Residue, then its C-alpha position, 0 to 999 in steps of 0.5 A: m371698334s371705330e377707334l381701333m380702326s382709326e388707330g390702325i389706319t393712323l399707324m399704317l399711314l405713319g409706317m408707310g410714310f416712314v418707309f417712303s421717307f427712308l427710301v427717298v433718303l436711300i436714293y439720295a445717299t446712293t446717288a451722292m455716293s456714286k458721284v463721289v466715287v466717280k469724282f475721286f476714282p475715275e474709270p481709266e481710259p481703255a487702251a486702244p487695241a493694236p492694229v492687227a495685220p491681215p494674214a499673209n497670203t501663202g500664194g497657194g490654193v487648196d491642197p489637191k488631196l484635201l479637195a478630193v477628200l472634201k468632195a468625197a465627204v460631201q458626196e457621201h453625206r448627200s447620198r446618205q441624206k436621200 
């Protein structure tokens, strides 16, 4: 029984070592590929956005009809909330 347990532990450690080694190689390969891609295919510089002019002031205030409608709507809303 002890020989079987010893063989099982050896096989487990060998498998874990193989997986660990493979993951380390995979990390280095991925890092190397990233560096190669960045070197040969650099990311283009983003174009500066065109400055946006502020909207022109039309010079007028709020339309009196619109103001009256808004006031009526606010009063109606407040009366329903009570």
